[in-house]
N, C-alpha and C positions, 0 to 999 in steps of 0.2 A: 458651434460647439464646444469653445474653451468653457461656457459655462457649466455644460454638462458632464464634462469629461470626470471631474471630481466627484460627484455623486454617483455615477455608473460606476465609476472605480471602485468605490466602497460597496457598491450592491455587488458586483460582479465577485470583490474579494468574501461579502458574506456569502454569497451563493455559492463560491467554491468550498469554502469551510464547512457549513452546514451540511452538504450533500458528501464530502470525506468524511467527516463525522461518522455520517450514518454508514458508508462503506468499510470503513475500517472496525467500527462499531459490531457492524454482521460478520466481520471474518475473526476480528478478537474474541466474540463473543463464543461462536461456533470453536474456535482454537481452545480457548478455554474450558466450554463445555467437553469437548471432546476429551482431554487430561484429565477432567473431574467426573463427569457424570454420565455422558453418550457412551462411554466407551464399554459402560454395564448395561446400560438399558436399551442399547438398538444392538451392541455386538457381543453379547454373553458368552463368556469363556470361564476356563477354570485357572487359566494363566493372566492375570493383570498386565503381562507385557505384551500378548497377543490381542486383545482387546483394546488396549492404547494404540498399537499399531492399525489395527482395522479400524479403528475413528480417526486416525490423521491419514489415514489413505483416502478415507473419504473428504477429510479436508483439503487432499491434495487435487481430488477430483474438482472442487470447484474452479481452480485454477486452469484445467484442462478448457472450460468455455470461455477463459477471457481474451486470448487470442481471437478468436471466433468473434465474439462480443467488441472487443478493438476494432478489427477490421468491417464488421457491418456498423456498426453504431457509428466508429467513426469516419466512415465514407458517408453515413448518413448524417453527421454532423456538419461536414464539409460541405455537402450539397443543400440540405434544407436549413440548416444555421444551428450553434450551441446550444441556445437556449431549449429547444424542441429537444434536442436529445437530452440532455441534461433532466429533464422533467420525467422523460421515458426511464434514462438509467435509475431515477429514484425511487419509482413504481414500481420495476422489476426486483430492484434489491430489498426495499422495504416489505415488498410483498411476500417476496420468499422467505425474509426473516421471520416475519409473522406467522406464516403457516409452518414453519419448524416449530413454532410454540405452541402449534394445536395437532401435533403429529403423534397418533399412536404408537407406543413402544412395539419393541419385541415379543415381549409378554402377551399384547394384546392381539396382534393381528401376523407374528411370525415374520416369514422372511421378507414380507412386503414392506414392511417398515425400514430397514436400512435400502431397500429398493428405491423407497420413495424420496428419502433423506439425500440419496444422490442425484434422484431428479430437480429437488429444490437448491441443491448445494450447485448444480450445473446452470439454473435459473439465475442464483446470487451471482456465479462467476461470470455468466454473460452480460448482466448489467453492469457489474463493476468494470468489464472490460473497457467500458467506454466511459464509465464516471470521471475516474481519475484524470485521464487525458481532458475530456472537456471541461473540467473544472478549472485545471490550469490554464488551459487555451483561452478560456473566456476570461479569466482574471488577468493574464498575460497582456492579450491584448487590449485591454483596459485601459492599462496601466502607463504611467509616464515612461520614455526610454529609459531614463536614468531610477528608475525605482520597480524595475521588472524582479529583480531578485526578491527585493523584501514584497512588493505584491503577491507574487506568484508562491511567496511562501504562505499564503493563507491556505491553502491545498494541503501541504505537508504538515501546517499546523492541527488539519483534523486529524491525523496519524498520532498525535498525542493527545489531543481530546476525546477521539472515539476510543483509545484503549484506554484511558484513566476513566471514561464513562463506563467502559464494557465491565473490566475489572472491577470499578466501584460497585454496579448494581449487583454482579455477581458476589462481590464479597458481603452485600448487605443481606443476600437472600441467604449465602451460606450460616448466615446466623440462627437460621430455622434450624427447629428441631430436624435431624437427619431423616428420620422417615417420611416428613412433612416436605423437606426439598427434594428428596430421590421422587418422591410420588406426583409433587405437584409445582413447587417453588421455582425449580429449574426454568419450568418454560417461562414464568414472568418477564425476565429477560430477553428473551426473544418478542413477546409480545408489545415489548416498549418500543420495537424498532419502529411501530406503528406512527408514534408521535413525532419521531424525527421525520418521518416521511410526509407529515403535516406542516412540521414549521419550515423543513425545505421546499415544499411546492411555492408556501408561501412567499418564500425570499426570492426565489427563482423568478417568480412571473413578473416581478418587478424589474429584472434586468433587461436591456435592451442588446440587440446584437452588436459586438464592435467594429468599429469603424473600420479594419481592415479586411474584415469578411464581407461588410456591405461593399465596399471598393470592387473586390473580388468579386462578387455576386453580378453587380452592374457590367462586368466584363465578360460575364459569363464563363468565368476560368472553371469554377465548381464544377459546372454542368456538362463540360467537354471532359473533364479526366475521366478515365477510367478506372476502375477498382483497384491495379494493382500499377497505375502511375506513380503512386507515392513511393513505391520500392525501386521502380527502374528509376527515376527521377533522382533518390537519395540513398542509392545504395549502401554507400559509406557510412549516413548516418543512421541507417536501419541497425548494420552491425554495432556500430560504436553505443546505441543506446541498449541493445540486448548484452552486450558484454559488460558494459558499467552496472547494469542492473544486478549482476552475478553477485558480488560482494554485498551491495546495499541492501537487495531484496532478501539475501540469506540471513544478514544481521535482522533485517525487521521482523521475521520470523522465528529464528532461533532463539532470541531471550524471550519474548513474549509467550511463546507456543511450546516450544520445547525447554526452555528455562523453568516454565511454570511447573511442566510435567516431571523435568529433572529434581527440581528441589522437593515437590510435593510427594511424588510417586517412588523416585530411585531413591533419595538420601531419607525420604518418610519424615519431612520436617513438616507436614502439614498443607494445605491447603491456602491456608489465611497468609501464612509469612511469604509465600511465592506471590500472591495477589497483591500485598504490600508492598513487597520490593518494586514490582510493575507499576503500581500506582506513583509510587515516589519516583520511579523514574520517570514516567510521563509529566507531573508537575516540573520536575527538572526542563523535560523538553519544550515546555511551553514558552521561556524566553528565549531559550537556544535556538528553535526553529527561525524565529524571525532575524535572531542576531546573524545566523551563519546567510540568512538570505540578504541581508543588508552589507554583509562583509563580501559577498559575490558580487556584488554591483561596485563596490570599492578597488577589490584584486583580481576579479573574474571568477568564472565558475568552477574551472577544472583545478584550479592552487586549492580551493576550499574541500572540494569532492576530495580529491587526492589525499589532502591531510585524514579526512575521516576514513578513509577506506585502510590506509597504512596505520594507524593509532589504533582503530577499531581490531584490527588482526593482533598487533600485539598485546591487548587488554585481554585475549580469550585467555591465556593461560593463568592471569592473576585472578581473573573472575571464576574460573573453577575451582583453584586452589583457595579462595574466599568461601564461596557456598560451599565448600567441603570442609570448612570448618564447624559449620552448624551453628556458627553464632548470629543471632539475629542482625546485629550491626554489621557484621561484614558482609552476609547476603543481600542485605537491602543496599550497601554501598557498593558492591558488585554491580547490582544491576542500573544504580543511579549512574556510575561511570560509562559502563558500556553503552545502555540505551538511553540515558537521559544526556550525557555531556558528548560523545562521540557520534553517534550515528545519526544524528541529525546533520552532521557536518557533509554526509554525504546526500541525505534526504531533501535538505532546503535547497541547493543550488542547482540540484538536478531538474526542479520544476521547472524553471525558466530557462535553462539551458536545453532541454528536450524540446520545448515550445520554440525556439529561436533557431534550432537545426533543420526546420522543415518551413517552407513556402506556404502563404496561406492557404492557398486551395487543397494543399495535401496534409496540411499541418496536424489536424485532428487525427485522419488515418494513419498518417506515418508514427505519431506519437502513439497513439493507442495501440495499435497493433503490435510495434517492435517492443513497446514497454513491456505488454502483456507476454509476449513471446519469452521474454526474461523472467517474468511471474513464475510462468509455469516450470522454466528449468532451475529458477533459484528459489525463491519464496514457497512454491507448492508443493517442492520435494524437500527442502530443509529439514523441516520437522522430523518427518519420515524417515530420512537416512541418516540424521543424527540419533535418532531413537535406534534405528538397525545398525547402526555402527558402536553404538554402547551395548547395546544385547551380544553383538558379537565377540567385543573385546573386553568388556567388563571395565573401560577405562574409557576418560576421555579424550585421551591423546589421539585416536584417527577422527575426531570432530575437529579438532585443531587443525588438523591436517586437511581434511575437506574443505573448511572455509578458508584456510591459508590458500588453495587452490581458486576458489572463488575470488580472493581477495587480488590475488595476480593477475586474474584475466581482468578485473576492472580495472587495475592500474595501466593496463600494456591498453586498453582500449580507451583510458582518458589519453594516454601519451599520443594514441593517432587522431585523438578529436580535435576540432576546431576550438578556440576562443571566439564565444559569440555574443561577447558583452555588450559590445557596440552595434551589434547588427540593426539596421532597420525593419521590422517585421514586415513591411511593405515593399521591400527591395527585391520582388521576385522578376527575373531578368532571365529564367530560363534556362541560367545553368548548373542549378541543383546544387550538389556538394561541393560544385568548384566554385562557386560564391564566398564559401566562408573562407575567413582568413586562414593559413596554415597551423599546423599544430605547433605550440608552443610550449617550453619546459613548463612540467607541471612540479617538479622535486623543489 
């Protein structure tokens, strides 16, 4: 086995990266399109804010299916294998994204257009519910114990690449004449999702199942576990994951989704500036994600995570003040600091930490379901709530208060959680949450 671990670890990391790029490409491409073009093509209204709210509500619908996908696909992954489920999630997400690219608009088929869009968003969300957790678990279980944070960061790195790819593709096609873009140009970014599916399939076919899973399978532990055993065995881990997702996932979608809409529509600074700012921040994320993963291997998952949550909250007021100047440099700089430098400190250590919180036979189920419950509450609703709060108050201060609440919940959950950096992934002794080390100071 020693001779095969290194190439398999690399292949698992690549498989995690490719699939997560597709996941975030899918969701960011829809979020960007919702703020720029889908609001008028699928939700026509005389009030642009109302149309944007409707489009973002459909965006949130995709998150409703994520916990269901996390539970069903996570359980399947714990029973039949991580690799098989990751191929399935790839097809579900990529197929739905491609289908959106050929969907008739409201002008063509009336109310059926937004209805079909909702269905495809549900399919996307169901597949995404098992994608990220499966990708992380596959890479972390293949990694050397002292490098789980770094290797596990391959999946979070997909967030940066997916965001960069989605916004880059959209920015390219927005150079088209407006009539052509509104007519058919917006469809091409969705159709290109099929390319990611093909590449991801080829990469994932070369990955073997992790040794930890094979050992558990030989003992028939995955087959003996019932659907909700993961939650009964790890109740504290479930609530810790949901709680720590609040701030992280809220910021994940506040900047690239609400932020784009706020800069382009509310401040009327144009779509290209908003997309440029997000792409610049995504470029900065590329080295920061593995750096924070490596740091979490040295000092622990929780201190790095807590630093990201606290400083991200403190940056919100400067963020709104800077973008409010309408200066190109200030807008780009605001996104670079918030989304590029600070946010990855939450995203990167989270990957290995969540995998380490659960036993092997429950790992994918527990990770996927609890993570996606947090996605619905925080990520799925944050762009919609932020837009509604601004429409209500005419100012960004309620958004800061809302994100402050999410960040406080995250910090409390971090304080309740164990440090798992030295835990063996095969040390399943039947004690569930009690096996983890006691909470340590995260300050």
